[in-house]
N, C-alpha and C positions, 0 to 999 in steps of 0.2 A: 906842796906848800900846806902847812897846818893853819887851819882857821878856827878860832875860838870865839864863841859867842856868849854873852851874859857871864863875863868872867870876873871873879873877885880873887882875893889873895889865896882862897882855899881850892876853888874849883871853877870849872866852866860848865854851864848847863848843857851846851852843845860843843862838840869838837868834830870838825870835818877834815878828813884827810884822804887823798888818793881814792876818791869816789865812795868812801865810807863815812857814815855818820855815827858818832858815839854819843848817847845821851846820858846825863847823870841820872841816878835813881830819882824816880817820880812817885810821890805819894798823893793821896787825895783826902777829901773831907767827906765826913758822914758818920753816921752811928754804926752802920753795918759794914761787913766787908764788901758786900755788893755795891753799896753807895760809894765807898772809898775806891773800889776797883773802877767803877764807871768814871768817877771824876779823875782818877790817876791816868786812865786810858785816854781821856779827853785831853789831858796835858801832854801825853805822849803824841797824840795826833797834831797838836799845836806846834810843838817843837820840831816834829818831823816835817811839817809843811813849811816852817820858817827855814829849815836847813835844806830844802829841795828834795824831800823823801816823803814816804807815806807808809802807812801800816802794810800795804802790799809789798814793800821793799825790805821789810824787817828780815834780818838774817838770823839773829839770835836774841833771845830774851831770857833774862833771869828774874823770876818772881820770888820774893820773899814774903812769907806770911807769918804774922805773930803766933798763929795757931794753926797747925796742920788740919785741925777739925774744920777750918774754913775752906779747905781745898775745893770741895765740890761747888760751893757758892761762888767762889772766885772763878772757877772754871766755866761756870754758866755765863758769867759776864764776859769772860775772855772769848768763849765760843761764839757768842752773839756778835762780838766786835770784830773778830779776825775774819777777813774774806775767805771764802771757801777756796781751797787750793793754794793758799798763801802761808800756811802754817810754817813758822820758823823753827830752827833748833831751839829747844826751850828747856830750862831747868827750873825746879821749884823746890824751895826748902823752907824750913822754919828758922826764924832768927828773931832775936830781941831787936826791935826797930828803935829809931832814935827818939820817939815819944811814946809814952804808955797808951795814948789814944790812937796810935797808928796801928793798923791791921794788915796793910799790904804795901809793898814797894816793888816797882817794876824798873828794871834796867834793860836798855835796848841798844842794839847795834843794827844799823840798816845801810842799805846801799843807797847812794844818791840816785834819784830816778833818771832814766835814761835821757828824758827831755832836758834836764838840768845839766847833766854832764856832757852833753853833745855840743 
């Protein structure tokens, strides 16, 4: 069964299927890439919790940066956020994001936590 949450005509913020959670791209607010990354990852946390998952269950993440020169600053926030030993497969690239003020976007696929899927 496919479950969709926060759905409109264009997209769902969360899709859950066969024990896997797919999140739409998340962006954050703030003036710097670090501020935006912290806010963005807090949004990821909230969506994962709502869908029965957590950052410990992330299987894959794609990080888009408006400027690759922000790579180290974004990684400092990511490394602080990601629990040790739980690093997912991850890709990071540069892309023109949906708004000129956006500096980072994160897309996540995660497993449903064992307690939820049992």
